[in-house]
N, C-alpha and C positions, 0 to 999 in steps of 0.2 A: 504494500500500500504506500509505503514511504517513497519508493522510487517513482510512483505515478503522481504523487503530490506535486513535485517539481514540474512535471509535464503539464499537469492541469493548470498550474499557476502560469506557466509560459503561454499556454493556449489562451487563457483569459486575458493576459496582458497583450498578446498579439491581436486578439479580437478587439480589445478596447482601442489600441493604437490605430488599427485599420478603420474602425468605425469613426473615430475622431477625424482621421484624414479624409474620409469620404464626406463628412459633414462640412469641413472647411473647403473642400474642393467644389461642392455644389454651388451653383449660382444662387444668390439671394433673390428674394422677391423684388426688392428694390432694383437690382440689376436687370432682372427680367423685364420689369416695367420700363426702365430707362431704355433698354435695347429695343423694345417694341414701341417706344415713344408713347407709352400709356401712363406715365406718372401723373398726367393731367386728370386722371380719374379721381385722385384724392380731393376731398372736399365735400361740401353739402350741395345736393342737387334737388331742385323743386320743380314739379310740373305746374306752371301757372294756372292751367285750367282745372286740374283735379286736386291740386295741393298735395299730391303724393310726394314723399320725401325719401331720398336715398343719401346716406352719409358713408363715405369711405375714409377711414383714418388709420394711421399706424397704431397698432396695439403694442407691437414690438418693432421698433424702428428698423426698416429695411428687411424684416423677416415675416411679419404677420400683420395683415390688414383686418380691422374689424369693420364689417359692413352692417349698418343698421338701416332699416327702412320702415316706412309706414305707407303701404300701398293698398288701395281698396279697403281701407279700415282694418287691415291686418298688420300687426307689427312683427318684424323679423329681425334676427341677428345671426350673423355668420362670421366665420374666420376664414381668411384666404392666406394660403402659404405655398411653399414649394416642397415637393417630395424630394428629399436629399438624394435618394437613390436614382429616381427616374428623371428628375428635373421638371416633372409635370406641375403645373399650377393647379392646386385643388381648392375647393371650398366645401365647408360643412356648416350646416346651420339648421335652425328651427324657427317656427313662427307661433304667434298667439292662437292659431287655430289647431295647434297640435301637430302640424306637418313638420317633417324633417327631410333634409336632403343632402346628397353628396354630389359634387359637381367637378368638372374639369374645365379649365379656361384655356383657350387658344387665341392667339393674336395674329391678325393679318391686316396690314395697312392700318387704316383708322377704325377697324372693327375688331371687337372681341366677341367670341362665341363661347357660350357657357352651356355645355351639355349637362343636364341635371337629372338625376334619378331621385324622385320625390316619393315619400310615403306620406299620404294625406293623414289628417287627424283621425279618420275613420278606417285607416288601414289599407286603402287602395294604393297601388303602385302606379306611378305615372312617369313617363319620360317627357322632359320639356327641353326646349332649346331657347336660350335667351340670347339676343343679339344687341350688344351695346355698340353704338357708333358715335365717335367724337366728330361733331360737325365743325366746331371751332373750340377755342379755349373755354368758352362759357356756355356751350350748347352740346347736349348729348341726347341721342334717342335711345330708347329701350323698348325692345319688342320681344314678346314671348310667343313661342309657337309649340303646337303639338306636332309630332312627326306625321308627315303626309298631309297636313292641313295648311293651305297657302295663306289664309288670313290669320293675322296675329290675334291671340287671346288678349293681349295687352299691347298698347301702343302709346308710349309716353314721349313727350319732348321735354327734357329736363333743362333747366337753366341753373347755372352755378349761383349759389347764394353768396352774395358779397359779404365778406367779413367786416365787422366794424373795427375802426382803428381807434 
């Protein structure tokens, strides 16, 4: 048993070193957003017609964004980060109706697509696609689609809320 103790200790140490090096080698969420020119999503966004609100802010600088929203009288909160092994941008969250979801973000040009697997508050499973489009520094559209349905379930034009000085 004694001769294996050293081997087990070495294996644990090697695993810890490898894990730490993989974490530092992964791109941070901040870097992913800068590379995709999507750091402009940070801030508070309001649809002037519906008064729906979305807020994206750093929970852990450069690593995790907290996204809070109030859309169609439902409040939601989620965390967005990067999987250190795959480099995928993921999101996980829940809302005041009891729904929860897991999502993957992809960026292309001025659009971000979020593929979301949602379990509704009553246990139904739904696939949704959200498309965020940055029109300019202060305007963003948000559309939600069901697979195979061309018309969006949700279609918002969000304006950046100006911060008070």
